[in-house]
C-alpha positions, 0 to 999 in steps of 0.5 A: 796861359796860352798866348794868341798867335795873331794880333793887331795891338798898338800901344797908345804911347811910346813905351812909357811908365809912371812910377808910384804909389800913393797914400790917401785917407779917403772913406771907402768900402774896402781896405786894400793893400798892394803886395808890391810896394808903390813907388813915385817919381817927381815931375816938377818938385819945385815951384820954380820948375813948375812955373818954368813948365807952365810958361813953356806951354803958354808962351807965344799964344800956346805955340808948343800946345798947337805943335803937339801931336798924339803920343803913339808908338809905331810898333805893333803886333799884326794879325787878329785878336780874340777876346777872352783868355785874360786873367782880369778878376777881382782880388778882394771886395768891391769898393768905390770912392764918390765923385767930388760933391756927390754922395751917390750917382744915379745913371741917366739914359739920354740920347745926347751924351754930355762930355765930362768937364773933368777930361782934358789932355796931358802934354809933355815932351819926348826928345824935345818934341811935344806930345799929348795923351788923354786924362781926367781929374779924379777925386782926391783929398786935396782935389789935385789928382789926375788919372791917366795911363802910366805910359803917358807919364814915364818913358820906359825907352829912356831908362825910365825917365819921366816925360819932360814938362808934364801938364794937364789942361782940362777942357783943352781946345785949340791952345785954350786952357779955360780952367788953367794949366796944371803942372804935374808934381809927382806921379804914382804907378804900380811897381810892376809897370815901373820895373817890368813895363807890365801893361797890366798896370798901365795906370798912373795917378798924378798930383798937380799944383794949383792951376795957372791962369795963362792970361793973368798969370794968377793962381787959378785954384785947385783942379777939383774945385774948378772942374770936379773930379770923377769917383773911383772904383775897383774890383768891379764885375766884368761885363758892366757898361762903361763910357770911355772918353778921349782925344783920338787923332791917329789913323786906322791901320788902313790909313783912314783918319776919321779923328782930328784930336781937336775935340774929345770923343766917347764910346759906350759898351760892356766890358769883357776880358781882353785877349792876352798880349804878350808883347806888353805883358798884358795878361789881365786887361779888360776890353771895350768895343771902340773905334778910337785911335791913337791919342785916346791913351789915358782917357778914363773909363767911367762906370755909372756915368750920369750925363746930367751931372757929368760924373761917375766912377773911373774904373779904367784908363785906355791902354792899348787899341786893337783890330779884332777882325783884321779888317784894318780898322781899330775896333776895341780898346783895352784897360788894366783891370782896376783891382785892390792893388790899383786902389792902393796906388790911387789911395797913396796919391789921393792923400797928398797935398800939392799947393800953389806955384804962385 
C-alpha cells in the first residue's frame, strides 16, 4: 500500500491505548470471532478505589472537572491529506445490536438535531493533570458500557498504563453531572492497539459501575437505565450517512478557536475511505467531512440516528482529525472501521457486570 507524502493529521489524544476484549451474550445477526485474542485492563478494580475516584472529581464543587482541558497531542504530520486508499472493508456479515429499549430505529429528517442523551465526557489524569475526551453510552447486557477511543483510556506514552482516575459523565455541563458520575471498572480494546498502538483499532469499550449522585452521594443506578444506550453495528457499507457527536475545544491549525468544549457539537455526512496515515499505523480507517477540533476524540459515529428518539447505531468513534486541502482548517475526522473484530471486542465487554460502589 502506498503512503501519502503530504498530510495534516492530529491524534485526538496523547498517544494512548485501552487494552481489552469483551465477552457478551447479546442477540445479533452475525457471529464474529476476532483472530487476535482480546485483552482488558482494570481501571478501578475495587469499590474503595472507585469511591476515591468519584470523590476526587466531585470535591470542591467539581474543581478538577472545571480545570480539565481537552486531551490532545501537539505532534502532527503536516501537509495535505487525500481521501481514499484505505483498506477499510467488511470482513464478514453485517450485524447490529439494537439500542436500549428499541427494537427498530427509523431515521427521521428534522431541521433541528436533538442531541443524544447518551453522550458525555470521560475525565482522567495524565501526569497529575486533568483532561477529557468525548464518549457515549452503548447497549450492553447490564446497561453499564461506554464507547470511546482507545487512546482516551490507555496511555501508550507511559508503558501502556491506563489513564488515571477514569470516569464518564453523561450530559456533562460546567462541572454538573445531571445523571451522576460513572467510574470506569475495566477497559477493553483490540490486541493490535494495546501492543502495537495501531490506530486502525483506536476504539475502547469500558464497563462502568453504577453512577454516584454527587449531591446525596447515593447510588444513582445503572448508566443505561438513566440515559439509554446507543445500538451497535459493524461491517456496514462505506458511504452511508452518519452523525458524529463530540465536545471540540482545540484550535484549528491557523489558530482560530470556534469551539469552547462547553457544549457538544455534531457533524453529518456520508462516510468514505480515509487516506493512509503511516504515523499512526492507520491503513483501514473511514473519514467524514467535519470541522470539529481536538476534544471530539472518542465521540460516537451514529448511523440511522433518530432525532426524535435520540438513538441509533454506533459504528465508529472519532480517532484523528485532519486538513484535506491544506488551508489551515480541520475539515474531516476519521474513525476505525468497525468490522467483525470490533464486534468481538464489544461483545466481550457488553456481557460483563459491574455493580454498585455504594
